[in-house]
C-alpha positions in Angstrom: -43.8 6.5 -17.3 -43.3 5.2 -14.0 -42.6 1.6 -13.4 -43.0 -0.2 -10.1 -39.6 -1.5 -8.7 -38.3 -3.6 -5.9 -34.6 -2.9 -4.6 -34.1 -6.6 -4.0 -35.1 -8.0 -7.1 -33.3 -8.4 -10.3 -36.3 -7.1 -12.0 -36.7 -3.9 -9.8 -32.7 -3.3 -10.5 -33.4 -4.1 -14.2 -36.2 -1.5 -14.6 -34.4 1.1 -12.4 -31.4 1.0 -14.8 -33.3 2.6 -17.8 -33.9 5.8 -15.7 -30.6 7.4 -13.9 -33.2 10.0 -12.1 -35.8 7.6 -10.9 -35.0 4.7 -8.4 -37.3 2.0 -6.6 -37.7 1.2 -3.0 -39.2 -1.8 -1.2 -42.5 0.1 -0.4 -43.1 0.6 -4.2 -42.1 4.5 -4.1 -40.3 6.4 -6.4 -37.3 8.9 -5.8 -36.8 11.9 -8.4 -33.3 13.1 -7.9 -32.4 16.5 -9.3 -29.5 17.4 -11.7 -27.6 18.8 -8.5 -28.0 15.3 -6.6 -27.0 13.3 -9.4 -24.1 15.1 -10.2 -22.8 14.9 -6.7 -23.8 10.9 -6.7 -22.0 10.8 -9.9 -18.7 12.5 -8.4 -18.7 9.8 -5.5 -19.3 6.8 -8.2 -16.3 7.9 -9.9 -14.1 8.1 -6.7 -16.1 4.7 -5.6 -18.1 2.6 -7.2 -19.4 0.6 -4.3 -19.0 2.9 -1.2 -19.4 1.4 2.2 -22.5 2.0 4.4 -20.0 4.8 6.3 -18.9 6.3 3.4 -22.8 6.7 2.1 -23.6 8.3 5.4 -20.7 10.6 5.4 -21.8 11.7 1.6 -25.1 12.7 3.2 -23.7 14.8 5.9 -21.3 16.5 3.3 -23.6 17.4 0.6 -26.6 19.0 2.2 -28.7 18.7 -1.1 -28.8 14.9 -0.4 -30.0 15.4 3.2 -33.6 14.6 2.3 -32.4 11.1 0.8 -32.5 8.0 3.0 -29.1 5.9 2.9 -31.0 3.0 1.6 -32.3 5.2 -1.3 -28.5 5.8 -1.7 -27.5 2.3 -1.7 -30.0 1.6 -4.3 -28.6 3.9 -6.6 -25.4 3.1 -6.6 -26.6 -0.5 -7.4 -28.5 0.7 -10.4 -25.6 3.1 -11.6 -23.6 -0.1 -11.5 -25.8 -1.9 -13.5 -26.3 0.8 -16.0 -22.4 0.8 -16.1 -22.0 -3.1 -17.1 -24.8 -2.9 -19.4 -23.1 -0.1 -21.5 -19.5 -2.0 -21.3 -21.6 -4.9 -22.6 -22.8 -3.2 -25.2 -19.6 -1.5 -26.2 -18.3 -5.0 -26.2 -20.7 -6.6 -28.6 -20.6 -3.4 -31.1 -16.8 -3.9 -31.2 -17.0 -7.6 -31.5 -19.7 -7.3 -34.7 -17.8 -4.5 -36.2 -14.7 -7.2 -35.9 -16.6 -9.7 -37.7 -18.3 -7.8 -40.3 -14.9 -6.7 -41.2 -13.3 -10.2 -41.3 -16.3 -11.2 -43.1 -15.3 -8.5 -45.9 -11.8 -9.9 -45.8 -12.9 -13.5 -46.2 -15.2 -12.4 -49.1 -12.2 -10.7 -50.9 -10.2 -13.5 -50.3 -12.6 -16.0 -51.7 -13.3 -13.9 -54.7 -9.3 -13.8 -55.1 -9.2 -17.5 -55.0 -12.2 -17.7 -57.4 -10.3 -15.8 -60.0 -7.3 -17.8 -59.3 -9.0 -21.0 -60.2 -10.4 -19.7 -63.3 -6.9 -18.4 -64.4 -5.7 -21.9 -63.7 -8.6 -23.7 -65.3 -7.8 -21.5 -68.6 -4.0 -22.3 -68.5 -4.6 -25.8 -67.9 -6.8 -25.7 -71.0 -4.6 -23.9 -73.1 -1.2 -26.1 -71.9 -3.8 -29.4 -72.8 -4.3 -28.0 -76.3 -0.8 -26.8 -77.1 0.7 -30.3 -75.8 -1.6 -31.8 -78.2 -0.6 -29.2 -81.1 2.9 -30.2 -80.4 2.1 -33.7 -80.6 0.7 -33.1 -84.0 4.1 -31.4 -85.3 1.9 -28.3 -86.6 4.1 -25.8 -87.8 2.2 -22.7 -86.9 4.4 -20.2 -85.2 1.5 -18.3 -83.7 1.5 -20.3 -80.7 4.8 -18.7 -79.6 3.4 -15.3 -79.1 0.4 -17.0 -77.4 2.5 -18.5 -75.0 4.5 -15.5 -74.2 1.3 -13.6 -73.5 0.0 -16.5 -71.5 3.0 -16.3 -69.1 2.9 -13.7 -66.4 6.1 -12.5 -64.5 6.3 -11.0 -61.2 9.0 -8.7 -62.1 8.7 -7.9 -65.8 11.7 -6.3 -67.7 11.0 -3.1 -68.8 13.1 -0.9 -70.9 15.5 1.4 -68.9 14.2 5.1 -67.1 15.8 7.8 -66.2 16.5 9.3 -62.9 14.2 12.5 -63.0 11.0 13.0 -61.3 9.2 11.4 -64.4 11.3 8.3 -64.6 10.9 7.8 -60.7 7.1 8.2 -61.3 7.0 5.8 -63.9 8.6 3.3 -61.4 6.5 4.3 -58.5 3.1 3.7 -61.0 4.4 0.6 -61.9 5.6 -0.4 -58.2 1.8 0.2 -57.2 0.3 -1.9 -60.1 2.3 -4.7 -59.1 1.9 -4.4 -55.1 -1.9 -4.4 -55.6 -1.6 -7.6 -57.9 -0.2 -9.2 -55.1 -2.4 -7.7 -52.3 -5.7 -8.4 -53.7 -5.1 -10.4 -56.7 -3.5 -13.5 -58.3 0.1 -12.1 -59.3 1.4 -14.7 -56.4 0.2 -18.2 -55.4 -0.9 -17.6 -51.7 -1.1 -20.6 -49.1 -2.2 -20.3 -45.6 0.9 -20.2 -43.4 0.7 -23.3 -41.2 -0.6 -23.0 -37.6 -2.4 -19.7 -38.8 -6.2 -20.1 -38.8 -8.4 -17.2 -39.6 -11.0 -16.2 -37.2 -12.0 -13.2 -34.6 -9.7 -13.9 -32.2 -6.8 -14.2 -34.7 -4.1 -11.6 -35.8 -5.7 -11.9 -39.4 -5.3 -13.9 -42.3 -1.9 -14.9 -42.9 -0.2 -16.7 -46.0 2.7 -17.4 -47.7 4.2 -17.5 -51.2 4.0 -20.8 -53.1 6.6 -20.9 -56.1 7.3 -17.6 -57.0 10.9 -15.8 -56.9 12.3 -15.1 -53.3 10.2 -15.2 -50.3 6.8 -13.4 -49.8 4.1 -13.3 -47.4 0.8 -11.5 -47.2 -1.3 -10.8 -44.0 -4.7 -9.2 -43.8 -5.9 -7.4 -40.6 -8.4 -5.1 -38.6 -6.8 -2.6 -36.4 -8.4 0.2 -34.1 -6.4 3.0 -36.2 -7.0 5.7 -38.4 -5.2 4.7 -41.8 -3.3 8.0 -41.6 -2.1 6.9 -38.4 -1.5 3.2 -39.8 0.7 4.5 -42.6 3.0 6.7 -40.2 3.4 3.9 -38.1 4.2 1.5 -40.5 6.7 3.6 -42.4 8.7 3.9 -39.1 10.1 0.6 -39.4 12.6 0.6 -36.7 9.8 0.9 -33.8 8.3 -2.5 -35.0 10.9 -4.3 -36.6 13.7 -5.2 -34.4 15.8 -6.7 -37.6 15.9 -3.0 -38.9 18.9 -1.4 -38.0 18.6 1.9 -39.7 16.1 3.9 -42.2 17.6 6.7 -43.9 15.1 8.9 -46.4 17.9 10.3 -48.6 15.0 12.2 -50.8 11.4 13.1 -50.8 9.6 14.1 -54.1 6.0 15.0 -54.4 3.5 14.0 -57.2 1.0 15.7 -59.1 -1.9 13.3 -57.6 -0.8 14.4 -54.0 1.5 11.7 -53.1 5.1 11.3 -52.2 8.0 9.4 -53.8 10.9 8.6 -51.4 14.3 7.3 -51.9 15.5 5.0 -48.8 18.6 3.5 -47.6 17.8 0.7 -45.1 20.3 -1.7 -43.2 18.6 -5.5 -41.5 20.7 -6.9 -39.2 22.0 -10.4 -39.5 20.4 -12.8 -37.0 23.8 -14.8 -36.5 27.4 -14.5 -36.4 27.6 -17.0 -39.7 26.0 -14.4 -41.9 26.6 -10.7 -43.3 24.1 -8.0 -43.0 21.6 -7.0 -45.8 20.8 -3.5 -46.7 18.5 -2.2 -49.5 18.0 0.7 -52.0 14.5 1.5 -52.2 11.9 3.6 -53.7 8.7 4.2 -51.5 5.6 5.3 -53.0 2.9 7.0 -50.9 -0.6 7.7 -52.6 -4.5 7.3 -52.2 -6.1 5.3 -54.8 -9.5 5.5 -56.3 -11.5 3.9 -53.4 -10.2 6.4 -50.8 -7.5 3.7 -49.6 -4.2 4.9 -48.8 -1.5 2.8 -50.3 2.2 3.0 -49.4 4.6 0.1 -51.7 8.0 0.0 -52.1 10.7 -1.8 -54.3 14.3 -1.7 -54.9 16.2 0.1 -57.2 18.6 -1.7 -59.7 20.7 -0.7 -62.5 18.1 -2.4 -65.2 15.7 0.5 -64.3 18.3 3.4 -64.8 17.5 5.1 -61.7 19.7 6.4 -59.1 22.2 4.3 -57.5 23.9 3.6 -54.3 27.2 2.2 -53.8 27.8 -0.9 -52.0 28.4 -0.8 -48.4 31.1 -2.9 -46.5 29.9 -5.5 -44.0 26.6 -5.7 -46.3 25.1 -7.9 -49.0 22.9 -5.7 -51.3 19.6 -7.5 -51.3 16.5 -7.0 -53.2 12.7 -6.1 -52.1 10.4 -6.9 -55.0 7.1 -4.6 -55.0 5.9 -5.0 -51.2 4.1 -2.5 -49.3 0.5 -1.8 -47.5 -2.8 -1.1 -48.4 -5.2 0.4 -45.7 -9.0 0.9 -46.1 -11.1 2.7 -43.6 -13.6 0.1 -41.9 -17.3 1.8 -41.3 -17.4 2.5 -37.6 -13.6 3.2 -37.2 -10.4 1.8 -37.6 -8.5 0.0 -40.7 -8.6 -2.9 -42.9 -4.9 -3.5 -43.8 -3.2 -5.8 -46.5 0.7 -6.2 -45.7 3.0 -7.5 -48.5 6.6 -8.5 -48.0 8.5 -9.8 -50.8 12.1 -10.0 -51.1 15.0 -11.7 -52.5 17.8 -12.2 -49.7 20.5 -13.3 -51.8 20.8 -16.9 -50.0 24.3 -17.6 -52.1 26.1 -15.5 -50.0 25.4 -17.5 -46.8 26.5 -21.0 -46.0 24.6 -24.0 -47.5 23.2 -24.9 -43.9 21.9 -21.2 -43.2 20.3 -21.1 -46.7 16.8 -22.4 -45.4 16.9 -18.9 -43.2 16.7 -16.8 -46.3 14.6 -18.9 -48.5 11.8 -19.5 -45.8 8.7 -17.2 -46.5 7.5 -19.0 -42.9 10.3 -16.9 -41.4 9.6 -13.7 -43.4 5.9 -13.8 -42.2 6.8 -14.6 -38.5 9.8 -12.0 -38.4 8.3 -8.9 -40.5 4.7 -9.1 -41.8 2.8 -10.6 -38.6 5.4 -8.4 -36.4 3.8 -5.2 -38.0 0.4 -6.6 -37.4 1.1 -7.2 -33.9 2.3 -3.7 -33.3 -0.7 -2.3 -34.6 -2.8 -4.3 -32.4 -0.6 -3.5 -29.3 -0.9 0.2 -30.2 -4.4 0.3 -31.0 -5.0 -1.6 -27.2 -2.8 1.0 -25.7 -4.7 3.8 -27.0 -8.0 2.5 -25.6 -7.0 0.9 -22.4 -8.7 1.3 -19.4 -8.0 4.6 -17.0 -7.9 2.3 -13.9 -4.6 0.2 -15.3 -2.0 0.7 -12.8 1.9 -0.4 -12.7 4.2 -1.1 -15.4 1.0 -1.6 -18.1 0.1 2.3 -17.8 3.8 2.5 -19.4 3.7 1.1 -22.6 6.0 3.3 -24.9 8.3 2.7 -21.7 8.6 -0.9 -21.7 8.8 -1.1 -25.5 12.0 1.4 -25.2 13.6 -1.0 -22.9 12.8 -4.1 -25.0 13.9 -2.2 -28.2 17.5 -1.2 -26.1 18.2 -4.9 -25.5 17.1 -6.1 -28.6 19.6 -3.6 -30.5 22.2 -4.2 -28.0 22.5 -7.7 -28.6 21.9 -7.2 -32.4 24.7 -4.9 -32.7 27.2 -7.2 -30.8 25.9 -10.1 -32.8 27.0 -8.1 -36.1 29.9 -6.2 -34.5 29.8 -3.5 -36.9 33.1 -1.4 -37.5 31.3 2.2 -37.6 30.1 1.1 -33.9 33.7 1.1 -32.9 34.0 -2.8 -33.1 37.1 -4.2 -33.7 38.0 -8.2 -33.8 40.9 -9.6 -31.6 43.4 -12.2 -32.8 42.2 -15.8 -32.2 43.7 -18.0 -29.5 44.1 -20.7 -32.1 40.5 -22.3 -32.1 38.1 -20.2 -34.2 34.9 -21.1 -31.9 34.5 -18.0 -30.3 34.9 -14.5 -31.9 36.3 -11.8 -29.5 35.6 -8.1 -30.5 36.4 -5.1 -28.4 34.7 -1.6 -28.7 36.4 1.3 -27.3 33.6 3.6 -27.7 30.7 2.0 -25.4 28.9 5.3 -25.2 27.9 5.3 -28.7 26.9 1.7 -28.8 25.1 2.1 -25.5 23.2 5.5 -26.4 24.7 7.5 -23.5 27.6 8.0 -21.3 28.9 5.8 -19.0 28.0 7.8 -16.0 25.6 7.6 -13.0 22.9 10.1 -11.3 24.6 8.9 -8.4 27.7 11.0 -9.1 29.9 8.4 -9.3 31.4 7.7 -12.9 31.7 4.5 -14.4 35.5 2.7 -13.8 34.6 0.8 -17.4 35.8 2.1 -20.7 35.1 -0.5 -23.2 33.1 -3.6 -23.9 34.4 -6.7 -25.0 32.2 -9.2 -26.8 32.5 -12.9 -26.9 30.1 -14.6 -29.5 29.5 -17.8 -31.7 26.6 -19.9 -33.1 26.2 -23.5 -33.1 24.1 -26.3 -34.7 21.0 -27.7 -32.7 19.2 -30.3 -33.9 16.1 -32.5 -32.5 15.1 -29.7 -29.9 12.4 -27.2 -30.8 13.7 -23.9 -30.1 10.7 -23.0 -27.6 11.9 -26.0 -25.5 15.5 -25.1 -25.1 14.9 -21.3 -24.6 12.6 -22.3 -21.4 15.0 -24.8 -20.2 17.6 -22.0 -20.4 15.2 -19.5 -18.7 14.3 -21.6 -15.9 17.2 -23.6 -15.2 20.0 -20.6 -15.3 22.2 -22.5 -13.0 22.7 -25.2 -15.5 24.9 -22.8 -17.6 25.8 -19.7 -16.0 28.5 -18.8 -13.7 27.5 -16.7 -10.5 30.8 -15.0 -10.1 30.5 -14.1 -14.0 27.2 -12.7 -13.3 28.4 -10.6 -10.4 31.2 -9.0 -12.7 28.5 -8.2 -15.1 26.6 -6.6 -12.7 29.4 -4.2 -11.5 29.4 -2.4 -14.9 26.2 -0.6 -13.6 27.4 -0.3 -10.1 29.9 2.6 -9.1 32.9 1.0 -7.8 35.8 -1.0 -9.2 35.6 -4.7 -9.3 38.0 -7.8 -9.9 38.0 -10.4 -12.4 36.1 -13.4 -11.3 38.4 -16.5 -10.8 37.1 -20.0 -10.6 33.2 -20.6 -9.5 33.3 -19.9 -5.7 29.5 -20.8 -5.4 26.5 -20.6 -6.5 23.6 -18.5 -5.9 21.1 -19.5 -3.7 18.3 -19.3 -6.4 16.9 -16.8 -8.9 13.5 -14.9 -8.6 11.8 -14.0 -11.4 9.8 -10.7 -11.1 7.0 -10.2 -13.7 7.5 -6.4 -15.3 5.1 -7.0 -18.3 3.6 -10.0 -19.4 3.1 -8.8 -22.7 5.0 -6.3 -24.7 4.3 -7.9 -28.1 2.5 -10.9 -29.0 4.7 -14.0 -27.4 7.1 -11.5 -25.8 7.6 -10.7 -22.2 9.7 -8.8 -19.9 10.9 -9.4 -16.4 13.6 -8.6 -13.8 15.4 -11.8 -12.3 16.6 -11.4 -9.3 19.7 -13.5 -8.2 19.8 -13.8 -4.4 22.8 -14.7 -1.8 25.9 -12.5 -3.2 27.2 -12.6 0.2 29.6 -14.6 -0.2 32.0 -12.4 -2.4 34.8 -10.1 -0.8 34.1 -6.6 -0.2 37.1 -5.4 -2.5 35.5 -7.7 -5.3 32.1 -6.3 -5.8 29.5 -4.8 -3.4 27.5 -7.3 -1.8 24.0 -7.8 -2.4 21.3 -9.4 -4.9 22.1 -9.2 -8.6 19.2 -8.1 -10.8 18.9 -9.0 -14.7 16.5 -7.1 -16.9 15.3 -9.8 -19.2 13.5 -10.0 -22.4 11.7 -13.7 -23.4 10.2 -14.3 -26.7 9.3 -17.5 -29.0 8.5 -19.7 -25.8 5.3 -20.9 -27.4 6.1 -24.4 -29.2 2.9 -24.7 -31.1 4.2 -21.6 -33.3 5.4 -22.5 -36.6 8.9 -20.8 -37.8 9.2 -18.8 -34.4 12.5 -17.6 -33.1 13.4 -18.0 -29.6 15.3 -15.1 -28.0 16.4 -14.7 -24.5 18.3 -11.8 -23.7 19.3 -9.9 -20.5 21.5 -7.4 -19.3 22.5 -6.5 -15.4 20.6 -3.3 -14.2 21.4 -1.2 -11.2 18.3 -2.2 -8.2 17.5 1.7 -8.5 16.4 0.8 -12.3 17.5 4.4 -13.1 17.1 5.9 -16.8 20.6 6.5 -17.1 22.1 2.8 -16.2 23.7 1.8 -19.5 22.3 -1.7 -20.9 24.8 -3.9 -21.8 22.9 -6.9 -22.9 24.0 -10.8 -23.5 22.1 -13.6 -24.6 20.6 -16.3 -26.7 18.8 -16.8 -30.1 17.6 -19.7 -31.7 16.4 -19.7 -35.2 14.4 -22.9 -36.4 16.0 -23.7 -40.3 13.8 -26.7 -40.7 10.3 -27.2 -39.2 9.4 -30.5 -37.8 7.1 -33.1 -39.4 4.4 -32.6 -36.5 4.0 -31.0 -33.8 5.3 -32.0 -30.3 3.6 -31.3 -27.0 4.6 -28.2 -25.0 5.3 -30.3 -22.1 7.6 -32.5 -23.6 10.6 -30.9 -22.0 11.4 -33.6 -19.6 8.7 -36.1 -20.2 10.5 -39.4 -20.8 7.5 -42.0 -20.4 6.0 -41.6 -24.1 9.4 -41.7 -25.7 10.3 -45.0 -23.3 6.9 -46.7 -23.3 7.4 -50.2 -24.2 4.2 -51.2 -26.5 3.0 -54.9 -26.8 5.4 -55.3 -29.7 8.2 -54.3 -28.1 10.9 -51.8 -27.7 10.1 -48.9 -30.3 13.1 -47.6 -31.9 14.8 -44.3 -31.6 14.3 -44.0 -35.7 10.3 -44.6 -35.0 10.4 -41.9 -32.1 12.1 -39.1 -33.8 9.6 -39.9 -36.9 6.9 -39.1 -34.5 8.2 -36.3 -32.7 9.6 -34.7 -35.6 13.0 -33.7 -36.8 14.3 -30.3 -36.2 17.4 -28.3 -36.7 18.2 -24.8 -35.5 21.2 -22.4 -35.3 21.9 -21.0 -32.0 23.9 -17.7 -31.7 25.7 -16.8 -28.4 26.9 -13.1 -27.4 27.9 -12.2 -24.1 29.3 -8.9 -23.2 31.3 -7.8 -20.8 32.4 -3.9 -19.7 36.0 -3.7 -18.4 39.0 -1.3 -18.0 41.4 -1.3 -21.1 44.2 -2.1 -19.6 42.7 -5.7 -18.5 41.9 -6.6 -22.1 44.1 -9.4 -22.4 42.6 -11.0 -19.0 38.7 -10.4 -19.7 39.4 -11.6 -23.5 40.7 -14.8 -21.9 37.9 -15.1 -19.5 35.2 -14.4 -21.9 36.4 -16.9 -24.0 36.1 -19.6 -21.8 33.4 -18.9 -20.4 31.5 -18.9 -24.0 32.9 -22.3 -24.3 31.7 -23.5 -21.1 28.4 -22.5 -22.0 28.6 -23.9 -25.5 29.5 -27.2 -23.7 26.3 -26.7 -21.2 24.0 -25.9 -23.9 24.9 -29.2 -25.8 24.6 -31.2 -22.9 21.4 -30.0 -22.1 20.0 -30.1 -26.1 21.2 -33.9 -25.7 19.2 -34.3 -22.7 16.0 -32.9 -24.5 16.6 -34.2 -27.5 13.8 -36.9 -28.4 16.3 -39.1 -30.0 18.2 -39.2 -27.2 15.1 -40.5 -24.8 14.8 -43.6 -26.7 15.4 -47.2 -25.8 18.9 -46.9 -27.2 19.9 -43.5 -25.7 20.9 -45.0 -22.1 20.4 -42.0 -20.0 18.2 -44.3 -17.8 19.5 -47.3 -19.1 23.6 -47.1 -18.3 25.4 -50.3 -18.9 24.5 -53.0 -16.1 21.1 -51.6 -15.7 17.3 -52.9 -17.2 15.6 -50.6 -19.5 13.4 -47.9 -17.7 10.2 -50.1 -18.4 11.3 -52.9 -16.4 13.1 -51.0 -13.7 9.7 -49.2 -13.2 8.1 -52.8 -12.6 10.9 -53.9 -10.4 10.1 -50.7 -8.4 6.6 -51.3 -8.1 6.8 -55.3 -7.2 9.4 -54.4 -4.4 7.3 -51.9 -3.0 4.1 -54.4 -2.7 6.5 -57.2 -1.6 7.8 -55.1 1.5 4.9 -52.9 2.3 1.8 -55.1 1.5 0.1 -51.9 -0.6 0.3 -51.4 -4.2 2.6 -48.3 -5.1 0.4 -47.0 -8.4 -3.1 -47.0 -8.8 -4.3 -49.0 -11.9 -4.8 -46.4 -14.9 -6.1 -48.7 -17.6 -3.7 -48.8 -20.7 -1.3 -46.7 -19.2 2.2 -48.1 -18.9 3.7 -48.5 -15.4 6.7 -46.1 -16.7 4.3 -43.7 -17.6 2.4 -43.9 -14.4 5.3 -43.7 -12.3 6.9 -40.9 -14.1 3.7 -38.6 -13.6 3.4 -39.6 -9.8 2.8 -36.9 -7.7 5.3 -37.8 -4.9 9.3 -37.7 -5.9 10.5 -41.2 -6.6 14.1 -41.7 -7.2 16.8 -44.7 -6.9 20.3 -44.7 -5.9 22.8 -47.7 -6.7 24.0 -49.9 -4.0 27.6 -48.8 -4.0 30.3 -47.5 -1.0 29.0 -44.0 -2.0 25.4 -44.1 -3.5 24.7 -42.0 -6.8 21.4 -41.6 -8.2 20.3 -43.4 -11.3 16.5 -42.7 -12.0 14.2 -40.0 -10.7 10.3 -39.6 -11.6 9.3 -35.8 -12.9 8.6 -35.0 -9.2 12.2 -36.3 -8.4 14.1 -34.1 -10.9 11.9 -31.0 -9.9 12.4 -31.9 -6.0 16.4 -31.9 -6.8 16.6 -28.9 -9.5 18.3 -31.1 -12.0 18.1 -32.9 -15.2 18.2 -36.3 -16.1 22.2 -35.8 -17.6 23.3 -34.2 -14.4 21.3 -36.5 -12.0 23.8 -39.4 -11.9 26.5 -36.8 -10.4 24.4 -36.6 -7.4 25.4 -38.6 -4.7 22.6 -39.9 -1.6 24.3 -38.0 1.0 24.5 -34.8 -0.8 20.9 -34.4 -0.7 20.9 -34.9 3.4 21.4 -32.5 6.0 23.6 -33.5 8.8 20.8 -34.4 10.9 19.5 -36.6 7.6 22.7 -38.3 7.1 23.3 -39.5 10.9 19.7 -41.0 10.6 20.4 -42.7 7.0 23.6 -44.1 8.4 21.7 -45.6 11.4 18.6 -47.4 9.3 20.5 -48.0 6.0 21.6 -51.5 7.5 18.0 -52.2 8.0 16.9 -51.5 4.7 19.0 -54.3 3.6 17.8 -56.5 6.3 14.5 -55.8 6.4 13.8 -54.3 2.9 12.4 -51.1 4.0 12.2 -48.2 6.5 10.0 -45.3 6.8 11.5 -41.8 7.9 9.7 -39.3 9.7 9.4 -35.5 8.5 12.9 -33.9 7.9 14.4 -31.7 5.8 16.8 -32.3 2.8 18.6 -30.2 0.3 18.6 -29.7 -3.9 21.2 -29.9 -6.0 21.3 -25.9 -5.9 21.4 -26.1 -2.1 17.8 -25.2 -1.4 16.3 -26.8 1.7 13.1 -29.2 0.9 10.5 -30.2 3.8 9.0 -33.6 3.4 6.0 -35.0 5.6 7.8 -38.4 5.7 9.9 -40.6 3.2 9.7 -44.5 2.5 12.9 -46.4 1.3 12.8 -49.7 0.0 15.0 -52.2 -1.5 14.4 -52.9 -5.3 14.7 -56.7 -6.3 15.5 -57.8 -10.1 14.1 -61.0 -11.6 16.6 -63.4 -9.5 15.3 -61.5 -6.3 19.0 -59.8 -6.0 19.2 -56.6 -4.7 19.7 -54.0 -7.7 19.2 -50.8 -6.1 17.4 -48.6 -3.4 14.5 -46.5 -4.0 13.4 -43.4 -1.8 9.7 -41.8 -2.3 9.4 -38.2 -0.4 6.0 -37.4 0.1 4.2 -34.4 0.3 7.3 -32.2 -0.2 7.9 -28.5 -0.8 10.7 -25.8 -0.8 11.4 -24.1 2.5 
């Protein structure tokens, strides 16, 4: 059937989209294309979906079979072809969404059935215990209740008679493990509660729950992944590929079962997350089989003495932990993909760590974040890579290479934190203060997975690696907030000369030990390498500029590049570990260059009472706001924002020549101590309890409260310039409005050497500083030579007239970066007694040059 269409109208395009061999024109005629003509047009479409007029004419000249078709007809064909492509993609997208919603609905129905069973069981137990209590009250002598009570109680790990280590004995343990795992995955053996911050839905990772009131820590996740069950099982068995905390998994024995399954005996080692606790290891049985409904099951459990199975002797530097029946239930999904249930249940022996760290080993939420959801995210990432579009370019086309880089960074950092002797690490003697631990590895090639030589033919002069590490407690600062500050304000804690020395490890040529800081970098440039490797994790290359001030015999001049892995920056995520791991790399970015990572890891120990705002990093307005009833106390502020406690682990590695060991150790120890001091200062500045009315950062002795200062600033501006500084914001406080003002507002003291005492958010951004470091900046330091001359000549006018207006000019940030401004205003700030209190500057329309 022929349908009359018009090229210019949507109706014509839509109708023509239905048939690729018939196209409509303005005059109502139809063009029929031969298969050869369609094939030629399709070839061009794949090369260029939207060809220009010249390209279409060129196609007609190059293809004789299209010589009888006008260019306008070719244009219509491409319009309709793009229309069909768009409809096909939209149809595929809707079908994928429909499949996902269907699978999620099935999961929710199963979860609803499980909850109904759990409710029924609880009602039954409640009824029974009521009756038992009444019978006890009546003091009956019937002893039959004892057996009933015993049968009414269900244990997750019942004590069974010992079995031998024969295949039959192992099969008995495996079947028992399978039954217990399924009762956790789909039954009521564990009381599951939804993990905070994880809501199920079509866009969520899945349904995530944590245990309530069971031995050890447990987490469960259910989700849909676009991979076949066998592929899912293969990925999940390779635990090192998706779980960064896994050091090794060794399969020591494999047995085939009569039902087509396999039994494996495994020895697994997990890294310790901090320097304050030993690592964990497991002696496991893993059973893989297919159950009656066709689902694939991989379940695991620890082997212990009570089962009389094969044993594994203890290993030095490891604490033997227990894995209770856990595993993966993988069901094929209609239309492709799999529905997966993941259960992790462990007893991590919290008695073996200091009391302050025990919450890390008793938190089901942390287990869910680190292990359970990490498996689901990895599967979804692999699924997306398999189905990614062919037009993806750059590093996005090399996800496996990016994962390999991130794993090298993470593994190197974990090895440094743990310092295992079998990797070649040995501890140096302390200098009398045990705050920083120094380790030396004289076989770094084993640790870094390659030899210290390069493709350019030059050998590396470093033949050992030194690690300085420490752990500290951080309070009242969410890990994500602190990590973002460390990432975005490297100059607050890093030493440029140390960075230069570390970079020499990946360059051919000698270097000298760094001395006192010779100067700071001109700045850092963040070059995104991959926006997302896994969920909430990204990799980037940091370019540290302006290395020209170092001597030629010290290091090769030029910029320094750091490969950096960042994760856990989302403050809304509950129980998330935040990491910033980086390593110097050569500009060539060659694969044979060793990676020697350093960095920070911040693990929350206690969750906050309430989720705080992601933008609370330096937002003081809410903490300093004065309500109608007077000043808010620090306890009220902390109660509102929540109290958090985290443990931060710091580890820095340095490649060096072995004869310089003593000097490098002294340098590393001093450097890590300076970083600890910087982190403590930054954490204090970011802490909400230190931003209250009693903290004193904005209210040092002799100055008014910040709210009062904001009122004086606005009153004096109106007095001298005759206009309002701030627009009325209704119920918004003056301080809050001033804090968020788009122009940089800052106050300096009236002293012989004026220093800054206050700045709003824009002022801190312009000066590239924090509230803590603000008072170390003098007024003359922010102006160039011309600005200083102008200021000296105009300063008396401020005192006499009350204000001055400065024309456009250049000033400098605390990092030495030039800043241009359109104009500036300076005025005298008067207090309640009309006496001069300070000088306020406002820089309008400023920007970095």
